[in-house]
VOFIVEX-142845 format. One record per residue: residue in three letters; x, y, z of N, C-alpha, C, O in turn. Coordinates in steps of 0.2 Angstrom, whole numbers, padded with zeros to 4 digits, always signed. Atoms other than C-alpha are relative to their C-alpha. Example, Ala and Ser with C-alpha at 12.3 -4.5 7.8 and 13.67 -1.06 7.14 Angstrom:
<tormis>
ALA+0004-0006+0000+0062-0022+0039+0004+0006+0000+0009+0005+0003;SER-0004-0006-0001+0068-0005+0036-0004+0005+0003-0001+0011+0004;
</tormis>
This chain:
<tormis>
MET-0003-0006-0001+0349+0469+0460+0005-0001+0006+0010+0001+0006;LYS-0005+0000-0006+0356+0465+0477+0006-0004-0001+0011-0001+0000;GLU-0006+0004+0002+0367+0451+0471+0005+0003-0004+0011+0003-0004;LYS-0004-0004+0004+0373+0462+0458+0005+0005+0004+0010+0006+0001;TYR-0003-0005-0004+0379+0475+0471+0004-0003+0006+0009+0000+0009;ILE-0005+0004-0005+0387+0462+0483+0007+0001-0001+0010+0002+0004;PRO-0006-0001+0001+0403+0462+0476+0003+0007+0001+0009+0008+0003;PHE-0002-0006-0002+0405+0480+0477+0000+0002+0007+0004+0007+0009;LEU+0000-0001-0007+0401+0480+0495+0006-0003+0003+0009+0000+0008;PHE-0007+0003-0003+0416+0469+0498+0005+0004-0002+0010+0005+0002;LEU-0005-0003+0002+0426+0480+0488+0001+0007+0003+0005+0011+0003;LEU+0001-0007-0002+0420+0496+0497+0006+0002+0006+0009+0007+0006;PRO-0005-0001-0005+0432+0495+0512+0006+0002-0002+0010+0007+0000;ALA-0006-0001+0003+0447+0494+0501+0000+0006-0004+0005+0009-0003;LEU+0001-0007+0004+0441+0508+0490+0000+0006+0005+0004+0011+0003;LEU+0000-0005-0005+0438+0519+0505+0007+0001+0003+0009+0007+0005;TYR-0007+0000-0003+0455+0515+0512+0005+0003-0005+0009+0007-0003;VAL-0004-0003+0006+0464+0519+0495-0002+0008+0000+0003+0012+0000;ALA+0002-0007+0002+0454+0535+0493+0002+0005+0006+0004+0011+0005;TYR-0002-0004-0006+0457+0541+0511+0009+0001+0001+0012+0006+0002;PHE-0007+0000-0001+0476+0537+0512+0004+0001-0006+0010+0002-0005;SER-0004-0001+0006+0481+0539+0494-0003+0006-0003+0001+0011-0004;PHE+0003-0006+0003+0469+0551+0485+0000+0006+0003+0001+0011+0000;TYR+0002-0007-0004+0464+0563+0498+0007+0003+0002+0008+0009+0000;PRO-0007-0003-0001+0483+0567+0503+0003+0003-0007+0005+0008-0007;THR-0002-0003+0006+0487+0569+0485-0004+0006-0002+0000+0010-0004;ALA+0004-0006+0001+0473+0581+0482+0002+0006+0004+0002+0011+0002;SER-0001-0005-0006+0477+0590+0498+0006+0004-0002+0007+0010-0001;ALA-0007-0003+0001+0496+0592+0493-0001+0005-0007+0001+0011-0006;VAL+0002-0003+0006+0490+0598+0475-0003+0007+0002+0000+0013+0000;TYR+0003-0006-0002+0479+0611+0483+0004+0005+0004+0005+0011+0002;GLN-0004-0004-0004+0491+0617+0496+0006+0003-0004+0009+0008-0002;SER-0006-0003+0004+0505+0619+0483-0003+0007-0003+0002+0011-0005;PHE+0003-0006+0003+0494+0634+0476-0002+0005+0005-0005+0010+0004;GLN+0002-0006-0005+0491+0643+0493+0005+0002+0003+0011-0001+0005;THR-0005-0003-0004+0500+0656+0502-0005+0003+0005-0011+0003+0006;PRO+0004-0003-0005+0495+0665+0518-0004+0006-0002-0009+0008+0002;HIS+0004-0005+0002+0488+0679+0508-0004+0000-0006-0007+0005-0009;ALA+0003+0000+0006+0482+0673+0492-0002-0008-0002+0001-0012+0001;HIS+0002+0007+0002+0474+0657+0484+0002-0001-0008+0002+0004-0012;PHE-0002+0002+0007+0479+0648+0468+0005+0005-0004+0003+0008-0009;VAL-0005-0004+0003+0495+0657+0464+0006-0004-0001+0007-0010+0002;LEU-0005+0004+0002+0511+0651+0456+0007+0002+0004+0012+0000+0002;SER-0006-0003-0004+0523+0660+0469+0004-0005+0004+0010-0005+0005;ASN-0003+0005-0004+0526+0644+0478+0005-0004-0004+0011-0005-0002;TYR-0005+0003+0006+0534+0636+0462+0006+0005-0001+0012+0003-0002;LYS-0006-0005+0001+0544+0652+0459+0004+0000+0006+0011+0001+0006;GLY-0004+0000-0006+0550+0652+0477+0004-0006+0001+0009-0005+0004;LEU-0005+0006+0000+0557+0634+0475+0006+0001-0003+0011-0002-0001;LEU-0007-0001+0003+0570+0641+0464+0005+0003+0005+0011+0002+0003;TYR-0004-0003-0005+0577+0650+0479+0002-0005+0005+0007-0003+0009;PHE-0001+0005-0005+0578+0634+0489+0004-0005-0004+0005-0011-0001;GLY-0004+0005+0003+0589+0625+0476-0003-0006-0004+0000-0011-0004;LEU+0004+0005+0003+0576+0615+0467+0003-0003-0006+0002-0009-0007;SER-0003+0003+0007+0585+0614+0450+0006-0004+0002+0006-0010-0001;GLU-0006+0004-0001+0601+0607+0458-0003-0006+0003+0000-0012+0003;ALA+0003+0007-0003+0589+0594+0468-0002-0004-0005-0001-0010-0005;ILE+0003+0005+0005+0581+0588+0452+0006-0003-0004+0006-0009-0005;LEU-0006+0003+0003+0598+0586+0444+0004-0005+0003+0006-0010+0001;ASN-0003+0005-0005+0605+0577+0459-0004-0006+0000-0001-0011+0000;THR+0004+0005+0000+0590+0566+0459+0000-0005-0006+0000-0011-0005;LEU+0000+0004+0007+0591+0561+0440+0007-0003+0000+0008-0008-0003;PHE-0006+0003+0000+0610+0559+0442+0001-0006+0004+0004-0011+0002;LEU-0001+0005-0005+0609+0548+0458-0004-0005-0002-0002-0011-0001;SER+0005+0006+0001+0594+0538+0451+0004-0004-0006+0004-0010-0007;ALA-0003+0003+0006+0603+0535+0434+0006-0004+0002+0007-0010+0000;GLY-0006+0004-0003+0620+0530+0443-0001-0006+0003+0002-0011+0002;ALA+0001+0007-0004+0613+0518+0455-0004-0005-0004-0003-0011-0003;LEU+0003+0004+0004+0602+0510+0442+0004-0004-0005+0003-0009-0006;ALA-0005+0003+0005+0617+0507+0430+0004-0005+0005+0004-0011+0003;ILE-0003+0005-0005+0626+0499+0445-0004-0006+0001-0002-0012-0001;GLN+0004+0006-0001+0612+0488+0450-0002-0004-0006-0002-0010-0006;PHE+0002+0004+0006+0608+0482+0432+0006-0004-0002+0006-0010-0004;ALA-0006+0003+0001+0626+0479+0429+0002-0006+0004+0003-0011+0001;VAL-0002+0005-0004+0629+0468+0444-0006-0005+0000-0004-0011-0001;ALA+0006+0005+0000+0611+0460+0443+0001-0004-0007-0002-0009-0007;PHE-0001+0004+0006+0615+0454+0425+0005-0005+0001+0005-0011-0001;VAL-0005+0004-0001+0631+0446+0431-0003-0006+0005-0002-0012+0004;VAL+0002+0005-0005+0623+0438+0446-0006-0004-0003-0005-0010-0002;SER+0005+0004+0003+0607+0432+0437+0003-0005-0005+0001-0011-0006;SER-0004+0005+0005+0619+0424+0423+0003-0006+0004+0003-0011+0001;VAL-0003+0006-0004+0627+0414+0437-0005-0003+0003-0005-0010+0002;LEU+0005+0004-0003+0612+0409+0446-0005-0005-0005-0008-0010-0003;ILE+0004+0005+0004+0603+0402+0430+0004-0006-0002+0001-0011-0005;ARG-0003+0007+0002+0616+0389+0429+0000-0004+0007-0002-0001+0012;GLU+0000+0004-0006+0617+0374+0441+0007-0001+0003+0012-0003-0001;PHE-0006+0001-0003+0631+0373+0453+0000-0002+0007-0006-0002+0010;ARG+0001+0002-0007+0635+0366+0470+0000+0006+0004+0004+0011+0003;GLY+0001-0006-0005+0630+0378+0484-0004+0006-0003-0004+0011+0000;LYS+0004-0006+0003+0618+0388+0472-0005+0002+0005-0007+0008+0005;SER+0005-0002-0003+0605+0388+0485+0002+0005+0007-0001+0009+0009;VAL-0002-0004-0005+0616+0395+0499+0003+0007-0003+0002+0012+0001;PHE-0002-0007+0003+0624+0409+0487-0006+0004-0001-0006+0010-0001;THR+0006-0004+0001+0606+0414+0483-0003+0003+0006-0006+0008+0005;ALA+0002-0003-0005+0601+0416+0500+0004+0005+0003+0002+0010+0006;LEU-0004-0005-0003+0616+0425+0505-0001+0008-0004-0001+0013-0002;PHE+0000-0005+0004+0614+0436+0490-0007+0005+0001-0006+0011+0000;VAL+0006-0003-0001+0596+0441+0494-0001+0003+0007-0005+0007+0008;ILE+0000-0002-0007+0599+0445+0512+0000+0007+0000-0004+0010+0003;PRO+0000-0007+0000+0604+0463+0509-0007+0003-0001-0009+0008+0001;PHE+0007-0003+0002+0586+0467+0502-0004+0000+0006-0009+0004+0006;GLY+0004+0000-0006+0579+0463+0519+0003+0003+0006+0000+0003+0011;VAL-0003-0004-0005+0590+0474+0528-0003+0007+0001-0003+0010-0004;ALA+0003-0007-0001+0582+0490+0535+0005+0005-0003+0011+0005-0002;THR-0004-0005+0004+0588+0506+0525+0004+0003+0005+0010+0004+0004;VAL-0003-0003-0006+0593+0514+0542+0006-0005+0002+0011-0002+0003;VAL-0006+0004-0002+0604+0499+0547+0005+0000-0006+0011+0001-0005;ALA-0004-0001+0005+0611+0499+0530+0004+0005-0001+0010+0005-0003;GLY-0004-0007+0001+0616+0517+0530+0005+0000+0005+0010+0003+0004;PHE-0005+0000-0006+0624+0515+0548+0006-0004-0002+0012-0002-0001;SER-0006+0005+0002+0634+0500+0541+0005+0004-0005+0011+0003-0004;PHE-0004-0003+0005+0640+0510+0526+0003+0006+0002+0008+0008-0001;SER-0004-0005-0003+0644+0525+0537+0007-0002+0003+0011+0002+0003;ASN-0005+0003-0003+0656+0514+0546+0005-0002-0006+0011-0001-0005;ILE-0005+0002+0005+0664+0507+0530+0003+0005-0004+0009+0004-0005;PHE-0004-0006+0003+0667+0524+0522+0002+0005+0004+0002+0011+0002;ALA-0002-0005-0004+0672+0532+0537+0007+0002-0002+0011-0002-0004;THR-0007-0003+0002+0687+0544+0534+0005-0003+0004+0011-0005+0002;THR-0005+0003-0004+0696+0537+0549-0002-0006+0002-0007-0007+0005;GLY+0002+0007-0003+0696+0519+0553-0005-0003-0004-0007-0009-0002;GLY+0005+0003+0005+0684+0515+0539+0003-0007-0003+0009-0007-0005;TYR-0002+0006+0004+0684+0497+0531+0003+0001-0007+0008-0002-0009;ALA-0002-0001+0007+0686+0504+0513+0007+0003+0001+0011+0001-0004;ASN-0007-0003+0000+0702+0515+0518+0004-0007+0003+0010-0007+0001;SER-0005+0005-0002+0709+0499+0527+0001-0004-0006+0007-0006-0006;LEU-0001+0004+0005+0706+0489+0512+0005+0003-0006+0010+0000-0008;LEU-0004-0004+0004+0715+0503+0501+0008-0002+0002+0012-0003-0002;ARG-0007+0000-0003+0730+0502+0513+0003-0007-0001+0010-0008-0002;ILE-0002+0007+0001+0731+0483+0511+0004+0000-0007+0009-0004-0008;PHE-0002+0001+0006+0734+0486+0493+0005+0006-0002+0006+0007-0008;GLY-0005-0004+0001+0747+0500+0495-0003+0007-0002+0001+0011-0004;LEU+0003-0006+0002+0734+0514+0491-0001+0005+0005-0003+0003+0011;PRO+0001-0004-0005+0732+0530+0500-0008+0001+0002-0012+0000-0003;PRO+0007-0001-0002+0716+0533+0510-0004+0006-0003-0002+0011-0006;LEU+0005-0005+0003+0701+0543+0503-0004+0003+0005-0007+0000+0010;ASN+0006-0004-0005+0690+0556+0511-0006-0001-0005-0007+0002-0009;TRP+0006+0001+0004+0674+0549+0504-0005+0004+0000-0009+0004-0004;TYR+0005-0005+0000+0664+0564+0508+0004+0007-0001+0002+0012+0001;SER-0004-0007+0001+0676+0578+0501-0003+0003-0006-0002+0009-0006;SER+0003-0003+0006+0666+0582+0486-0007-0002-0002-0009-0007+0002;TRP+0006+0002+0003+0649+0581+0477+0001-0007-0003-0004-0011-0003;GLY+0000+0006+0004+0655+0567+0466+0001-0006+0005-0002-0011+0005;MET-0001+0006-0005+0662+0556+0481-0006-0001+0004-0007-0007+0006;ASP+0006+0001-0003+0646+0559+0490-0005-0004-0004-0008-0009-0002;MET+0004+0005+0005+0636+0552+0475+0002-0007+0000-0002-0011+0000;LEU-0002+0006+0001+0647+0538+0473-0002-0004+0006-0004-0010+0006;THR+0001+0004-0006+0646+0533+0491-0008-0002+0001-0009-0008+0003;ILE+0007+0001-0001+0627+0534+0491-0002-0005-0005-0007-0009-0004;MET+0001+0006+0006+0626+0524+0474+0002-0007+0002-0001-0012+0000;VAL-0002+0007-0002+0636+0510+0481-0004-0003+0006-0005-0009+0006;SER+0004+0003-0006+0627+0509+0497-0008-0002-0002-0011-0007+0000;ASP+0007+0003+0002+0610+0509+0488+0000-0006-0005-0005-0009-0005;SER-0001+0005+0005+0616+0497+0475+0001-0007+0004-0001-0013+0002;TRP-0002+0006-0004+0622+0484+0489-0007-0002+0002-0009-0008+0003;LYS+0007+0002-0004+0604+0484+0497-0005-0002-0006-0009-0006-0004;ASN+0006+0001+0005+0593+0484+0480+0001-0003-0005-0004-0005-0009;THR-0001+0005+0005+0602+0474+0468-0003-0006+0000-0005-0009-0005;PRO+0005+0007+0000+0594+0458+0474-0006+0000-0003-0007-0005-0007;ILE+0007+0000+0003+0577+0463+0469+0001+0000-0008-0003-0004-0011;VAL-0001-0001+0008+0584+0468+0451+0002-0007-0002-0001-0009-0007;ALA-0002+0006+0002+0593+0452+0450-0005-0006+0000-0005-0010-0005;LEU+0006+0005+0001+0578+0441+0454-0005+0001-0005-0008-0004-0007;ILE+0005-0002+0006+0567+0450+0441+0003-0002-0006+0000-0006-0010;LEU-0004+0002+0006+0581+0447+0428+0000-0008-0001+0001-0011-0006;LEU+0000+0008-0001+0582+0429+0434-0006-0004-0002-0005-0009-0006;ALA+0006+0002+0002+0564+0426+0432-0001+0001-0008-0003-0004-0011;GLY+0000-0001+0007+0566+0433+0414+0004-0005-0004+0003-0007-0010;MET-0006+0005+0003+0581+0422+0410-0003-0007+0000-0002-0011-0005;THR+0003+0006-0001+0572+0407+0416-0005-0002-0005-0006-0008-0008;SER+0005+0001+0005+0558+0410+0403+0003-0002-0007-0001-0004-0012;ILE-0004+0001+0006+0571+0409+0389+0001-0007-0001+0005-0010+0003;SER-0001+0007+0001+0571+0391+0381+0008+0000-0002+0010+0003-0006;PRO-0007+0002+0001+0589+0384+0382+0002-0002-0008+0007-0002-0010;GLU-0001+0002+0007+0586+0377+0364+0001+0006-0005+0004+0005-0010;ILE-0002-0006+0004+0588+0395+0357+0007+0001+0000+0010+0002-0005;TYR-0007-0001+0000+0605+0397+0364+0004-0005-0003+0008-0004-0007;LYS-0005+0005+0003+0611+0380+0358-0001+0001-0008+0004-0001-0011;ALA+0000-0001+0007+0604+0384+0340+0005+0005-0002+0009+0005-0007;ALA-0005-0006+0002+0614+0401+0341+0007-0003+0000+0010-0001-0005;ALA-0007+0003+0000+0629+0392+0346+0002-0004-0005+0008-0004-0008;LEU-0001+0004+0006+0628+0380+0332+0001+0004-0006+0004+0002-0010;ASP-0001-0004+0005+0627+0394+0321+0006+0005+0000+0007+0009-0004;GLY-0006-0004+0000+0643+0402+0327-0001+0006+0005+0004+0010+0006;ALA+0000-0006-0005+0637+0415+0339+0003-0001+0006+0002-0006+0009;GLY-0003+0001-0007+0647+0418+0354-0004+0003+0005-0009+0004+0004;PRO+0003-0001-0005+0643+0422+0371-0003+0008+0000-0009+0010+0003;LEU+0002-0007+0000+0643+0441+0368-0007+0001-0005-0012+0004-0004;ARG+0006-0001+0005+0631+0440+0352-0006-0003+0003-0012-0001+0002;ARG+0007+0004-0002+0619+0427+0361-0002+0005+0006-0009+0006+0006;PHE+0002-0005-0005+0618+0440+0375-0004+0006-0003-0009+0008-0002;ILE+0003-0006+0003+0614+0455+0364-0006-0002-0005-0011+0002-0005;HIS+0005+0001+0005+0603+0447+0351-0005-0006+0003-0011-0006+0000;ILE+0005+0005-0003+0594+0433+0363-0002+0003+0006-0008+0004+0007;THR+0001-0002-0007+0595+0438+0381-0003+0007+0000-0008+0008+0004;LEU+0003-0007+0000+0592+0457+0379-0007+0001-0002-0011+0003+0001;PRO+0007+0000+0004+0577+0456+0367-0005-0003+0005-0010+0000+0006;ASN+0005+0004-0004+0568+0442+0378-0001+0004+0007-0006+0002+0010;LEU+0001-0003-0007+0571+0453+0394-0003+0007+0000-0004+0010+0005;LYS+0003-0007+0001+0563+0469+0388-0005+0001+0005-0005+0007+0009;GLY+0006-0001-0004+0548+0467+0398+0002+0000+0008-0001+0003+0012;TYR-0002+0001-0006+0557+0461+0414+0005+0006+0002+0004+0009+0007;ILE-0004-0006-0001+0569+0476+0412-0004+0006+0001-0003+0011+0005;ALA+0004-0006-0001+0555+0488+0411-0004+0000+0006-0006+0005+0009;ILE+0003+0001-0007+0547+0481+0427+0005+0002+0004+0003+0006+0009;ALA-0004-0001-0005+0563+0482+0436+0002+0008+0000+0003+0011+0005;LEU-0001-0007+0000+0566+0500+0430-0005+0004+0003-0004+0009+0006;VAL+0006-0004-0003+0549+0506+0435+0000-0001+0008+0000+0004+0012;ILE+0000+0001-0007+0550+0498+0452+0006+0004+0004+0005+0007+0008;ARG-0006-0003-0003+0568+0504+0456+0000+0007-0001+0003+0012+0003;GLY+0000-0007+0001+0566+0520+0447-0004+0005+0005-0002+0010+0007;VAL+0004-0003-0005+0552+0526+0458+0003+0001+0007+0002+0006+0010;SER-0003+0000-0008+0561+0521+0474+0006+0004+0000+0006+0008+0004;GLU-0005-0005+0000+0576+0530+0468-0002+0007+0001+0002+0011+0004;PHE+0002-0007-0001+0566+0546+0467-0002+0001+0007-0001+0007+0010;ASN+0002-0001-0007+0561+0543+0485+0006-0001+0005+0005-0001+0011;ILE-0006+0001-0005+0579+0540+0492+0001+0006+0005+0001+0012+0003;PHE-0001-0005-0005+0581+0549+0508+0004-0002+0006+0009+0001+0008;ALA-0003+0002-0006+0587+0539+0523+0008-0001-0002+0012+0002+0002;LEU-0007+0001+0001+0604+0534+0515+0004+0006-0001+0009+0007+0002;PRO-0004-0007+0000+0609+0552+0510+0001+0003+0007+0006+0005+0010;LEU+0000-0004-0007+0604+0559+0527+0005-0004+0004+0007+0000+0009;ILE-0004+0004-0005+0614+0545+0537+0007+0001-0003+0012+0002+0001;LEU-0007+0000+0003+0629+0545+0525+0003+0007+0000+0008+0008+0003;VAL-0003-0007+0001+0632+0563+0521-0003+0005+0004-0001+0011+0005;GLY+0003-0005-0004+0620+0572+0533-0004+0005-0005-0004+0005-0011;TYR+0004-0005+0005+0609+0587+0527+0006+0006-0001+0007+0010+0003;ARG-0004-0005+0002+0622+0597+0518-0001+0002-0007+0001-0001-0012;PRO+0003-0002+0008+0614+0606+0503+0006+0002-0004+0005+0002-0010;VAL-0006-0003+0005+0631+0613+0497+0003-0006-0004+0005-0005-0010;PHE-0002+0006+0003+0636+0595+0493-0005-0005-0004-0004-0007-0009;LEU+0005+0005+0003+0620+0585+0490-0007+0002+0003-0008+0002+0009;THR+0008-0002-0002+0601+0590+0490-0004-0004-0006-0004-0002-0012;THR+0005+0003+0005+0588+0578+0482-0006+0003+0001-0007+0007+0005;MET+0007-0004+0000+0570+0582+0479-0003-0003+0007-0006+0001+0010;THR+0002+0003-0006+0566+0571+0495+0003+0004+0005-0001+0006+0010;TYR-0004-0005-0004+0579+0582+0504-0004+0007+0001-0006+0009+0006;GLU+0004-0005+0000+0569+0597+0499-0006+0000+0003-0008+0005+0007;PHE+0006+0002-0004+0553+0590+0505+0001+0000+0007-0003+0003+0011;TYR-0002+0001-0007+0561+0586+0521+0002+0007+0004+0000+0008+0010;SER-0003-0006-0003+0569+0603+0524-0006+0005+0000-0007+0009+0005;THR+0005-0005-0001+0553+0613+0519-0006-0002+0005-0009+0002+0008;THR+0005+0002-0005+0542+0602+0529+0002+0002+0008-0002+0004+0012;ALA-0002-0001-0007+0553+0604+0544+0000+0008+0003+0001+0009+0009;SER+0002-0007-0002+0550+0623+0544-0007+0001-0002-0011-0003-0003;VAL+0007-0002+0000+0534+0633+0541-0003-0001-0007-0008+0001-0009;TYR+0002-0001+0007+0534+0631+0522-0003-0006-0002+0000-0010-0006;TYR+0003+0006+0002+0522+0618+0520-0003+0000-0008-0004-0005-0012;SER+0003-0001+0007+0515+0625+0503+0006-0002-0004+0006-0006-0009;TYR-0005+0001+0004+0533+0624+0496+0002-0008+0000+0003-0010-0005;ALA+0000+0008+0000+0534+0605+0502-0005-0002-0004-0003-0007-0008;ALA+0004+0003+0004+0519+0602+0493+0001+0001-0008+0000-0003-0012;ALA-0002-0001+0007+0524+0610+0477+0007-0004-0002+0007-0007-0007;THR-0006+0005+0002+0541+0600+0478-0003-0007-0001-0001-0011-0006;VAL+0002+0007+0001+0531+0584+0480-0004-0001-0008-0004-0005-0011;LEU+0004+0001+0006+0519+0588+0465+0005+0000-0006+0004-0004-0011;LEU-0004-0001+0004+0534+0593+0455+0003-0007-0001+0004-0009-0007;ALA-0002+0006+0000+0542+0576+0459-0004-0005-0003-0002-0009-0007;PHE+0004+0005+0003+0527+0567+0454-0001+0001-0007+0000-0004-0011;VAL+0001-0001+0008+0525+0575+0437+0007-0002-0003+0007-0005-0008;LEU-0006+0003+0003+0544+0572+0434+0001-0007-0001+0003-0010-0007;ALA+0000+0007+0000+0543+0554+0438-0005-0003-0005-0004-0008-0008;PHE+0005+0003+0004+0527+0551+0429+0001+0002-0007+0000-0002-0011;SER-0002-0002+0007+0533+0560+0413+0006-0004-0002+0005-0007-0008;LEU-0006+0005+0003+0550+0549+0412-0004-0007-0001-0002-0011-0005;LEU+0003+0006+0001+0538+0534+0415-0004-0001-0007-0003-0006-0010;VAL+0003+0000+0007+0527+0539+0400+0005+0000-0006+0003-0003-0011;ILE-0005-0001+0006+0542+0543+0389+0003-0008+0000+0004-0010-0006;LYS-0003+0007+0001+0549+0525+0393-0005-0004-0002-0003-0008-0007;MET+0005+0004+0002+0533+0517+0390-0002+0001-0007-0003-0004-0011;ARG+0001-0001+0007+0531+0525+0373+0006-0002-0004+0005-0004-0010;GLU-0007+0003+0004+0549+0520+0368-0002-0007-0001-0001-0010-0006;ASN+0001+0008+0000+0544+0501+0372-0006-0001-0005-0006-0007-0007;HIS+0005+0001+0005+0529+0503+0360+0002+0003-0007-0002+0002-0011;
</tormis>
């Protein structure tokens, strides 16, 4: 009997660590989301979030996540299609492409704040070279979104490309040769061979990046600042309510974000099956 329980003793420190730093904060947040200074287990916190712009935060989070993922997957498909081939300087190109993923988010945000600066920014300098007028990259909600999407995609596209590259290397070249002999062009081979064989890898990349996009905070805060009129994400809501005395509102925001992300994940998994 002692030998039977020895493996569980080795696992006990890890289980206690996960329980204390993961399960306990989650349970505490759920409990606090139903608390008020005068009553227990009420829904007034969730009703109160409507006055803090939660509906706009949810829409902004979904739009920002969808746009950033679309850019990352589009660029990642192109890059992985290039890296799957052998060419001179491939190792150097791969190393340079992966570097942005190792850059701290705060550093990336500061760099792109200089790139998209309204006066003296590198983006407007590039536009002037081509004879185009400079732009105010923070003039509207749409421009704010575009700026954050581009900045986030520069940093996180490498991990998506590496996942897709791993999937492409698992596809036998003989399948492409047979399809080419049957007259299938590059586009048809991509649609009927590459995409079906990458479904599992695409799902992994979507889960990893989708969850991270829901937590996006540093880039919007550095690039556009806390301007609820233009841009407010769910993490912004958590930041703004935690910075004040409304800890119960913050807990309610966290719980709603978790439920929303989990619901989208379940829907995606059901579609795959």
